[in-house]
C-alpha positions as CSV (number, residue, x, y, z in Angstrom):
1,M,0.0,0.0,-0.1
2,H,0.9,3.7,-0.7
3,T,1.7,5.5,2.3
4,P,1.2,9.1,1.8
5,T,3.8,11.7,1.8
6,H,3.9,14.8,4.4
7,K,2.4,16.9,1.2
8,E,0.1,14.6,0.8
9,K,-1.1,14.3,4.1
10,K,-1.9,18.0,3.9
11,A,-4.2,17.5,1.0
12,F,-6.5,15.2,3.3
13,S,-9.6,16.4,5.4
14,S,-11.2,14.5,8.3
15,L,-14.6,13.0,8.2
16,N,-15.9,11.3,11.7
17,L,-17.7,8.1,10.4
18,R,-20.2,6.0,13.0
19,L,-20.2,2.4,11.5
20,P,-22.3,-0.2,12.9
21,K,-19.9,-2.8,15.5
22,D,-20.2,-5.5,13.4
23,L,-18.9,-3.5,10.0
24,L,-15.9,-1.8,12.1
25,Q,-15.3,-5.2,12.8
26,Q,-15.0,-6.5,9.7
27,L,-13.0,-3.5,8.4
28,R,-10.4,-4.1,11.0
29,D,-9.9,-8.0,10.4
30,V,-9.8,-7.2,6.9
31,S,-7.3,-4.6,7.5
32,R,-5.4,-6.8,9.6
33,E,-5.2,-10.0,6.8
34,K,-3.9,-7.3,4.3
35,D,-1.6,-5.8,6.7
36,T,-2.9,-2.3,6.2
37,K,-4.4,0.6,8.3
38,A,-8.3,0.2,8.5
39,T,-8.4,4.1,7.4
40,T,-6.7,3.3,4.1
41,L,-8.7,0.6,3.7
42,A,-11.7,2.5,4.0
43,R,-10.6,5.1,1.9
44,K,-10.1,2.4,-0.9
45,F,-13.6,0.9,-0.5
46,L,-14.9,4.5,-0.5
47,L,-13.4,5.5,-3.6
48,E,-14.2,2.2,-5.3
49,G,-17.8,2.6,-4.1
50,L,-17.9,6.1,-5.6
51,E,-16.4,5.3,-8.9
52,K,-19.0,2.2,-9.2
53,I,-22.0,5.0,-8.8
54,R,-20.4,7.2,-11.4
55,Q,-20.1,4.1,-13.6
56,E,-23.9,3.3,-13.2
57,E,-24.7,6.8,-13.5
58,L,-23.0,7.0,-16.9
59,R,-24.5,3.7,-18.2
60,Q,-27.8,5.0,-17.2
61,K,-27.3,8.0,-19.1
62,L,-26.1,6.2,-22.2
63,V,-29.1,4.0,-22.0
64,E,-31.6,7.0,-21.9
65,S,-29.5,8.2,-25.0
66,Y,-29.8,5.0,-27.0
67,Q,-33.4,4.8,-26.6
68,Y,-33.8,8.4,-27.6
69,L,-31.7,7.8,-30.9
70,A,-33.4,4.5,-31.2
71,K,-36.8,6.3,-31.2
72,E,-35.8,9.3,-33.4
73,N,-34.3,6.8,-35.7
74,A,-37.9,4.9,-36.2
75,Q,-39.7,8.5,-36.5
76,L,-37.4,9.2,-39.3
77,L,-37.7,5.7,-40.8
78,G,-41.3,6.1,-40.8
79,E,-41.0,9.6,-42.6
80,F,-39.1,8.1,-45.2
81,S,-40.8,4.8,-46.1
82,G,-43.1,6.0,-49.0
83,V,-40.1,7.4,-50.5
84,D,-37.8,4.5,-49.9
85,L,-40.0,2.3,-52.5
86,E,-40.5,5.2,-55.3
87,G,-39.5,4.1,-58.6
88,W,-39.0,0.3,-57.7
89,E,-41.5,-2.0,-59.4
90,K,-44.2,-4.1,-57.9
91,E,-43.9,-7.7,-58.2
């Protein structure tokens, strides 16, 4: 794990966080297993959780955009459906 330098430590702010006892114990257990500080591990989990939220928000925006484009394309196709067949012989 990366140990922050003095300059990096100055860039940090504090957050007091109340956790259920069992969650805090799990954090401490994992931090011992990984031989890292619980605060470092909590920060890592928080960053990963925030990234997951951002990715889900982006995914949802993409889904909405694709749905809008599909609807718009279907409307355009409908508007030109008569023109597409002009000049073609009917069988």
